[in-house]
N, C-alpha and C positions, 0 to 999 in steps of 0.2 A: 276686113272690118266685120260686117254682118256674117260673112261666111266662115268665120273662125269659130272654134269650139271653146266655150268658156267653162271652166271648172271653178265654182265658188266653194271655197273651203270654209265650213262653219255655218250651221243652220240656226244660229241665233238671230236676233232681230236684224242686225246689220247684213249678215249674209243673205237672209231671206229677202230683205229689201233690194239688195243689188240684183239678185237673181230675178226677182219680179220685174224690176225696171229694165233689166237687160231684155227680157222677153217682150215687155211692152213696147220697147223702142226698136224692135225688129231683129234682135239677134236670132240666128237660125238654130243654134244648138247651145243649150245651157244646162249644166248639171250642178245641182246643189248637194254637196257631200257633207255629211256630218259623222263624226267619229262615234257619237252616241245616238241621241234622238233629238228631234226638233225642240229647241228651246230648253235643252237640258243643262246648259252651262250657266254662265253669268246672267243671261236674259231671264231664265226661270227663277232666279233668286233676286231680281232687282226690285227696288222700291216702286218703280213705275211713275215717278214724277216727270212732268213735262213742263219746262220753263224756258222763257226767253231771257231772263234776268242774269246775264253773264257780264263779265267785266270787260271783254274784248270784242271788237266789232265782228271778227270772222265767226265767232261762236254764236253771237246774237243772230247773224244772218242765217246760219244753218238752222237754228232753233225756230226762227220765224217761218221758214218754209215748212218745217216739220209740224209745227202747231196746226197750220192749215189742214194738213193731211189728217192729223189726229182728230180734229174737230169734225171732219167729213166722215169719220168712222161711225159716229153716233154715240148715244149714251150707253150702249151696252159695252163699249170698249174704252170710251173717254168721258171723263166728267170734268167740265170746265169750272172747277171750284176755285181756281186762282191760287197763286203763291203769295203768301204773306211773309215778308222779311221784317223782323223786329230788331231794333238796335237798343241796347241797354247802356251804352256809353256814348259820350260825345264823339269820340273817335269812330266808333261803329256808325253812328249817324252820318258823319261826314263821308265815310266810305260808301254807304248806301246812296247818298246824294250824288256822289261822283259817278257811280255805276248808272244811276238813274239818268243822268245827263247823257251818257253814251247811249243807253237804251232808247230814250225818247228821240234822240237825234236820228235814230234809224227807224223810227216809227212804231216802236213798241209802247203800247198805252199803259206805262207805268205811272201810278199816281201816289202821292203822299196821302196817307189816310190816318184817321184816328182809330187805333186798334181796338178800342173799347166797343166798336160797332159789331165786332164778331162775337157772338154769343159764347159765353163760358170761359173765355180767356182771362187770365189774371195779367194785367198789364201795368200795375202800379210802378213797376221798375223800368218801364219802356220809355226811352227818350224820343223815339220816333219810329215810323213804320212806312213801308212802301208795299204796294199791292198791284198785281197785274191779273185782271179778271180773265184774260184770255188763256192763261196757263191752267194746269190742272193735273189730274192723275189719270193713269191709264192701266190696262191689264197687260203686262208684258207678254205673257204666254199667249193670251187671246189675240193680241195684235200680231205676233209672230205667225201663229197658225193662220190667221186671215191672209197675211202676205204670202205664205206658202200655198194656201188654197188658190189665190189669184195666180200665182206663178205656175202652178200645175195646170191650171185651166188654160194657160198660154203655151203649154208644151214643155215646161221645165221638168227634167227628170230629177227626182229627189232620192238620194241614196243615204239611208241611215246606217249606222254601224259600218262606216266606210272610211278608209284612209284616202284622202283626196290625192295624196302623193302617188298612189297606186293607179290612178286614173289617167288616161291619155287626154291631152287637151292642148290647145294652142296658147291659151292664157290661163294661169292659175291666179285666182284672187284670194289673198289671205284675209279672211274676216273671222279670225280664230281667237280674238281676244287676248287673254293673258298667255296663251300658248304660242302666240305668233312668232316671238323671238326664237323659241326652240325649233319651230317648224321651218322658219326662214334659215336658221343655222344649218339644217340638213341640206339646204340648197346652196350653202356658201354665202348667204347674205346676213349681215349683222343689222339687227333692228333694236334700237334703244327702247324696248318695251319690257316693263317689269311688273310682275303681279303684286298687288296690294290687297291684303285681306280686309274686307269690310263686313261688318256685322249688322244684322237687323233683328228686331224683337217685335213680336205681335202679342198684343194683350188679349186677355179673355174678352168676350163680348161685353159691351157697355150699353146700358139702356138709353134710348132717346138721344143717340148721337145726331147732331144736326146734319142734314143731308148736304148742306152747303158749307160745312167747315172747310176752310182752305188748308192747303198744305202750309203748315207753320214752321218757320225757320228762325232760330235765334242766331242772329248774324254773327256775333262774336264767337260763340262756342261752336256753331255749326249743328247744334242739336235740333232735330226736326222730326215732325210726325205727320201722318196722314190717316185718313179713314180708309178702311177696307172692309166692306160689308158693315158688320156691327162692331168691329174692333178698330184698334189704332195700331199702326206700324211705326216703329221708332228707329231712328238711326242717328249716328253722330261720328265725326272723325275721332279716331282713338288718340289718346294723349301720347302714346308711343306707337307710331306706324308699324304694322306687321308686314314686312316684305316677304315674298315667297308664296308657296303653295300650301302652307299649313293651315287648313281651314278648320279651326276649332273655335267653339263658343267660349268667350271669356265671361264667366258668370259675374265677376265683379262689375263689369260694364253693364250688365243687365240691371243689377240693382240700382246702379247710379242713374241709369236712363229712366227707370220707373219713378225714381225720386224726382228727377227733373220734370217729367211729365206731370206729376202731381202738383209741382209748383206752378207750371205754366197753364195747366188745364185742371183745376181743382176737382172737377167732377170725376176725374179718373184717379184721384188720390187713393192709394192702397190697392189698385187693381192688380189682379194676378196675371201671370204671364202664361200665354197658351203655348208659345213656341219661340225659339231663337235659332238663327242659322247664319251662315256666312256665305259670301260670294267673293269674287275677285274683280277688282278694277285692273284694267290694262294701262298702266301709267307710262307716260313719256316724260322726259325731263322738263318740258314746258307745259304739260297738261293739255296740249293740242294733239289731235290725232295725226297719224301719218296716212296720207292719201296720195297715191301715185305709183308709177312704175319704180321698182327697186331692183330689178334684175331682168335678164332676158326672159320674156314671157311670164314675168312675176309682177304682180300688182298688189300693193298693200292697202288695206282698209282696216286699221287697228290703232291701238293706243288712244282710245277715247276717254280714258282717265275718269270714268264714271258717268259719262254723258252720251254713251252710245245708243241707249234706248231712245232718248228724247230727240236725238239728231238723225236716227236711222232713215226715216222717210226721205229727208233731203239728201243725205249721203248716198242712198241707193240711186236716186235719179241722176245725181251729179257724176257719180262714178261710172254708171251705165253709159251716160253720154260721152264721157271721155274715152272709155274703152271702145266705143263704136265710132270714134273719130268725129263726134259732133261737138259743137260748142255748148259746154254745160251752163254757160251764163253765170259763172261763179269763179272768183279768183282763188285758185288752189295753191298759189305760191306759199302762203303761210303754213301749208300742211305737207310740203315736200320733205322727204327725208334729208335732202341736202342742207336744210336750214341748220341742222345741228353742227355741221362743219363750219358754217359762216357766222353763227350766233345771231341769225337775222330775226328770230321770233321773240315777241314779248309774251311772257307766260300768262295763262289764264289763272286767275286767283279765286274765282267764285266756284270752289270745289266743295261739295258737300259729301 
């Protein structure tokens, strides 16, 4: 248990959290290995939203524990501005209400609100809205570096520009996002993890953005935006999903999203674009992660389907506890690899 040597592959936020929690929980020897640099992959390109408003109980529970961790980081790394979901159709409103029932039954303080209370939003077409004030936005790179800093202070060795497969260890933890299937394949293990290209757009600075503007989500379309410094960052599921590793910006999407922003937040109408970039979601067939042993001395922590950043604090603690033979206090059965052979998992549908 504690005397084993753990090699955590991937120094994004999930890997950093696992390494930190392993050391904090008493592991004697932990190595955090990264093929490039800390937070250089999907974490460094993430939107940075932190929410508890999922459609399935396991995802809600992971997010609940993680939100508490984010809030403890303080305002430099986490802003509790909340998540506001807007429904523009009757069917969309029914779905929000159904999710809200699940969330409230687990203790998430989701409330039905009048969206006109949020300054600057155009809501004439909105049929209803829900809001959770505990949710918010965070700095993905800053949070990851803070976890690495804590890990190093506890004795974790960090190796950048290193292939984890070349390091000796008793347990290899795959926290390598969209690359996890390829890396596991080298070890003779098949993981149903597929890369999905996701695009983000950042506007030019806007004057007088409200400091408390929530992360706004149009529930039916999935279009959403958040503040980052003096700008807005936009994202949306693409009409034709792009599978694979081809990370190129689709300029037609950029123009469409800026138009959508102007409709929903008129003070940003006509704003210019400062930058656009892409990152990768590590998707599984049911949009739940894979957590658990997948081979001899091999443990998977991947397939987060776009939720890895916001769930990383809880995942790190839970995975570390299991690796060290302790009770994680969390039911991991919905996340085991074996579920795909039995069809035992209900999919998560609240994917942005």
